[in-house]
C-alpha positions in Angstrom: 156.0 106.6 186.2 157.1 110.2 185.1 158.8 108.8 181.7 155.5 106.5 181.0 153.6 109.9 180.9 155.9 111.3 179.1 156.0 108.8 176.1 152.0 108.7 176.6 152.2 112.3 176.1 153.7 112.3 172.8 151.8 109.5 171.7 148.4 111.6 171.7 150.5 114.2 169.9 150.0 113.9 166.0 151.6 116.6 163.9 148.9 117.5 161.6 150.0 118.6 158.2 148.6 121.6 157.3 149.1 122.6 153.3 150.3 126.0 152.3 147.9 128.0 150.0 149.0 127.7 146.7 149.7 131.3 145.1 146.8 132.2 142.6 147.6 131.6 139.0 147.0 134.4 137.0 145.6 133.1 133.8 146.6 135.0 130.5 143.9 137.8 129.7 142.4 138.2 126.6 142.4 141.3 124.8 139.4 143.0 124.9 138.8 143.0 121.1 139.7 139.1 120.7 136.9 137.5 122.9 134.3 139.9 121.0 135.5 138.5 117.6 135.5 134.8 118.9 131.9 135.2 120.2 130.9 136.5 116.6 132.7 133.8 114.6 130.7 131.2 117.5 127.5 133.2 116.5 127.8 133.3 113.3 128.7 129.4 112.8 125.4 128.8 115.0 123.4 130.7 112.3 125.1 128.9 109.3 124.0 125.4 111.1 120.5 127.0 111.8 120.6 127.7 108.0 122.1 124.6 106.8 119.3 122.2 109.0 116.3 124.4 107.9 117.4 123.9 104.1 117.9 120.1 104.6 114.7 119.8 106.1 112.7 122.2 103.2 114.8 119.8 100.7 113.2 116.5 102.4 109.8 118.0 102.5 110.2 119.0 99.0 111.2 115.6 97.8 108.6 113.9 100.1 106.1 116.3 98.3 107.2 115.8 94.6 107.2 111.2 95.6 103.5 111.6 96.7 102.4 113.8 94.1 104.1 111.2 91.2 102.5 108.1 93.8 99.3 110.1 93.2 100.0 110.3 89.5 101.0 106.5 88.9 97.5 105.4 90.9 95.6 107.2 88.2 97.1 105.7 85.5 96.8 102.3 87.0 93.0 102.8 87.0 93.0 104.3 84.0 95.1 101.3 82.6 92.6 99.1 84.1 89.3 101.0 82.6 91.4 100.7 79.2 91.8 96.8 79.8 88.1 96.2 80.7 87.0 98.3 77.6 89.7 96.2 75.3 88.2 92.9 76.4 84.5 94.1 76.1 85.7 95.0 72.2 87.4 91.8 71.4 84.1 89.6 72.4 82.3 92.6 70.5 83.9 91.6 67.7 84.6 87.9 67.6 80.3 88.2 67.8 80.7 90.4 64.8 83.0 87.9 62.7 80.4 84.9 63.5 78.6 84.6 59.6 75.6 83.1 61.4 75.7 86.2 63.4 75.6 88.3 61.1 72.8 86.8 59.1 70.6 86.6 62.0 71.2 90.4 62.5 70.4 90.9 59.2 67.0 89.2 59.1 66.2 90.2 62.6 67.6 93.9 62.3 67.3 95.3 59.0 64.4 93.0 57.5 66.7 91.5 54.9 66.1 87.9 53.1 67.6 86.2 50.5 67.4 87.4 47.1 64.4 86.1 44.9 65.3 84.7 41.4 64.5 88.1 39.3 66.6 90.4 42.0 69.7 89.0 40.4 71.5 90.0 37.4 74.5 89.2 36.1 77.0 91.8 34.5 79.8 91.1 32.0 82.3 94.0 32.4 85.2 94.6 29.3 88.4 93.8 29.8 90.8 96.2 30.6 94.0 96.0 28.4 96.2 95.0 31.3 93.9 92.3 32.3 94.1 90.9 28.6 98.2 91.1 28.7 98.1 88.7 31.9 96.3 86.4 30.4 98.5 86.0 27.5 101.6 85.9 29.8 100.2 83.3 31.7 98.8 81.4 28.3 102.8 82.2 26.9 104.2 80.3 30.3 102.4 77.4 30.2 104.3 74.5 28.2 102.6 72.3 25.6 101.3 68.9 26.8 104.0 66.4 26.3 103.0 62.6 24.7 102.5 61.2 28.2 99.8 63.6 28.9 97.9 63.2 25.9 97.9 59.4 26.1 96.7 59.9 29.9 93.6 62.4 28.6 92.6 59.7 26.4 92.4 57.1 29.0 90.6 59.2 31.7 
């Protein structure tokens, strides 16, 4: 049994692996002047990006304000157009009433107290002909051809 105990003792004993600590790896250290330059560049880029975002926001707000102003102008022009169309329609109706001769006659009799002229109020005037009218009548008479035989015969029948 002595041998069995010996093997039993060996089974309980398991060697444990203990890792050896690795020597620390030294990272290359940047020079003290290079690190602030990198941070300065990073800070400049951050400020630049904030300024770009601010400028974009200002541009968007400005355009929105301009669009809103134009929309208000369009609305006021549409209202003015509607008023002008209503005025135009009223004037068209008024014009149609004023073109009616019966309406004109009724208006003259009612508002102005006018009536038909009496016989003693009518006077005829003969105006002398001007030279241009006389020349035009001569031209018209010269253009008319002399009546032919058929037209003379037809005039006797009538």
